[in-house]
N, C-alpha and C positions, 0 to 999 in steps of 0.2 A: 504493500500500500504506500509506503514511504517513497519508493522509487517512482511509482506512478504519479504521485503528487509532485515530486521534483520535476518530472517531465512536463507536467501540466503547467507548473509555475514558469519553467523555462519557456514554454510556448506562449504563455500570456505576456511575458516580458518582450519576446520578439514581436508578438502581435501588436503591442503598443507602438513600436517603431514603424511597423507596416501601416498602422492606422494613421500615424502622424504624416507619413509620406502620402498616403492615399487621400488625406484631407486636402492636400494641395491640389490634387486632381479635381476633387469634388467642388472646391471653392470656385475654380476657374470655370468648370462646367456650369455651375449654377448661375454665374454671371454672364456667360457668353453662349451657353448651349453647345459648346464644342469641347472635345477632349483635348487636353493640353499635353502634347507630346514633349513639350519643353521642360516639364517639371523635373525630370531626371537631370537635365543639364543645369537647371537652377540649383539643385542640390549640390552638384559638382562645383559650380562657380562659388557658391556660398562657402562650401567646405574649403576650397582652395584659398579663398580670401581670408578665412579665419586662420588657416594654418600658416599662411605666409605673413600676414600682418602681425600675428603673435610672435613671429621671429624678427620682423623688420622694426616694429615700433620700439622695443627696448634698445635696439642698436641706434635708431635715429635719435631717441630722447636720452639715452645714456643711463638707464636704470636696469636692475636685474630682477625685480619682483615679477614672478610668474602670474600672480593674481592680477596685478595691475595691467600686465601685458594682455592677459585674456580679456579683461573688461574692456580695455580700449580697442582691442581687435574685434570684439563682438560689436561694439558701437560703430566702428568704421565699416565693418562688413554689413551691418544692418542698413546703414546709410547707402552703401553701394547697391544693395538689393532694392532699396526704394528708388534710387536713381535709375536703375534698370527698368523698374516698373513704369516710371514716368516716360522713359525713352520708348518702351514697347507700346505704351498707349499713344504717345505723340506721333511716332513714325510708322506704326503698323496698324494698330486697332482703329484709330480715328478714321483711317481711310477705308476701313472694311465694315463700317456700320451698315446693318441690314443686308449684308451679303450672305450667300448660301453657307451652310455649315461646312461644306467641303472646302470652301475657300479659306475659312478660318482655321480648319484643321491643317491645311497645307501651310498656312502662315505659322502655326506653332511648330511644325517640322522645320521650317526655315529658321525660326528663332532658336530652336534646339541646336542646329549646326552652327549658327552664329555664336551662341554662347560657348559651345565647345572650343571653337577657334579662339574666341576672346580669352577664355580661361588659360589656354595654352600660351598665347602671346604675352598675357599680363603676368602670369604666375609661374610659367614653366611647366614641363611635362614629367618631372620626377615624381617619385612617391614621397609624400609628406606625412608627418604625424601631427596629431592634435592632442595636447595634454592639458586638460582643464581640471585635473586633480581628482577625477572620479576614482573611487576605490577599486583596486584590481583583484583583491584577495577574495576567495570564497568565504562563506560564513555558514554556521549551523543555526537553524531556527526551529522553534516548536519542539525542543528536546523533551519537554514535559509531556507532550502528547504522543510522540512517536519515539520508539527506541532508537537511539543514535541521532535523532533529529532529522531535519531536512537540509540538504546541502544546496545553497543558492549562490549565484554569482552576484556580488555586491554592485559591480559595474552595471550589470544588466538590470538589477533592481533600481538603481539610481536613475538610469536612463528611462526605465519604464515609468517611474514616478514623474519625472520631468515631462515626458511625452503625454502622460495622462492629464497632468495639470494644464498643459497648453491646449490640448484637445478640448477639455472641459470648458476652459475659458473662452475659446473660439466658438464652441457650440452655443454657449449662453449669449455671447456677443451678437451672433448672427440670428439668434432666435428671438431676442427680446429688445433689440435696439432698432432705431429708425433706419440705420444703415443696413441692418439685416433685412428689414422689410423692403427697402429700396432694392436690395440685391435680388430678392425673389421676384420683384416686379420687372426688373431688367431682364432676368432670365426668361420670364414668360413671354415678353414682347418688347423689343427695343423701341419701336415706334410709339407704342402705347405709353411706355414709361416716360419717354421724352415729352409726349403730349401733355402729361400731367405735371411736368416741371422737374422730373428726376434728372439730375445731371449725369448723363451716361458716361461721359469721359472721366468725371471724378470717381464714380463708382468703380470703373475699371481700374483706375490707378490704385484705389483702396484695396480691391480684391487681389490684384497682382502684387501689391506690397505685402499683404498678409500672406499670400502664397510664398513670397520670397522669405518672409520671416520663418514660416514653417520649414522651408527648404534649408534655411540657415541652421535651425535647431536640429533638424534631422541630419544635416551634414556634419555637425559637430559630434553628435552621438555616434554616427557611423564612422567618422574619421578617428574618433577616440578609440574605437574598438578594433577597426580593421585597417586604419590608415587611409590616406586620401590619394587616389590615383584616378586615371581617366576612365577606368572601367566602372567608376561609381555612377556615371550617368546612366549606364545600362542596368547596373545592379538596382538602382532606385526603381526601375520599371518592374521589379518583383512585386511592387504594390499594385500592379494592374489587376490581378485577381481579387484583391481586396475591394476595389470599387465596383467590380463586376458583381461580386457576391453581395455587398451591402447596398448597392444602388448608386448610380452616378449623381443623383440629386439629393442624397441624404447624408448629412453630417453624422448623425448617430449610426447610420449604416456603415460608414467608414470605420467607426470604432468597433462595432460588432463584427464586421467582416475581417478586420485586422486580427482580432482575438481568435476568431474561428480558424483563420488561416494559420496563425502562429501555433496554436495548440494542435491543429490537425497535422501540420508538418512534423512536429516533434513526436507525436504519438505514432504516426504512420512510419516514421523512420525507425523508431524503437521496436514496435510490435509487428510491422509488416515488412521492414527492410530485408530481413533474412529470407522472406518468401519470394521476393521479386528481384533479388540480387543486389540490393542496396541502391542508394541514390534517389530513393523515392521522395526525400525531402525537397529535392530540386524541382521535380515536376508535379508533385501532388497538388499544389495550389492551382496550376494551370488546368489540370484535369477536372478539378472541382469547378473552376470557372467555366469550362466548356459545358459541363452538365447544367449549370445555371443558365448559360446562354441558350441551351436547347429547350429547357422546360420553364424557366422563369427569367427571361432576358432583362426585366427591369430590376432584378435583384430582390433582396429581402425587404428593403424599405424604399426602393425607388418608386417613382410615379409611373403608372402605366399610361402610355401616350396613345390616344385614339385619334386618328386623322379622319375627319368627316369630309366627304365630297359633296 
């Protein structure tokens, strides 16, 4: 029983990171009605910025405090993601208002390749590390309930708590604020939203800025655990099954989908891996996503769209 719970806890912690990355996809889709293929590249650029600025800033300003370096690097990286959001809205999205979803989709693909190139030019193509002081050692918990206790990774636990707090804060923000209501109106109909005075350009800047902040936090967590390299932009796309499972229009769905995928990957690898030759953790989520696309394409919490002629 203890080993089973350890596996479940590990899956829940991985699932919160998936949910955090998936949330970036959901926010952009809710605002523009298009799937944002640039989210993985945004995670990469944000992680590269954090890794490099945390090295450069102490050298530029002449101090050695890792805490201060990380704080300043986070602020500078967040400003960079905001400026990218403004640039994307000003030079891309503003010219594509009321265009077909396919056009917007291709635009996000172009943004993705642009950000990959920008990251390589600005920050280099080596493998970098991010050290924000998260604990690396394992720990035993619930020793009074289970013989020998449960072994958990403190780094995973810390990352899961940070991701959960950010996801909860964003869910509340977009559910109960005027910006959240404006976001839903813009997602339903761009022209109708503009006709009642909702500033479409400002909403898009806000949403892309929030998606950039989500990408920054996800990039820091991922980079702290695995390092920052250019495969990160494709690794972040592992959150695709999360949004398919939870629903492209649902913030709570991204959370539930991430947890289901995280736990499912760990349990399938432990209990089914020997039956299928191993590696099931890599493709389990995509098979589950395929099943949902066949039988429930809107996901668990997504809105079912009916087009009337």
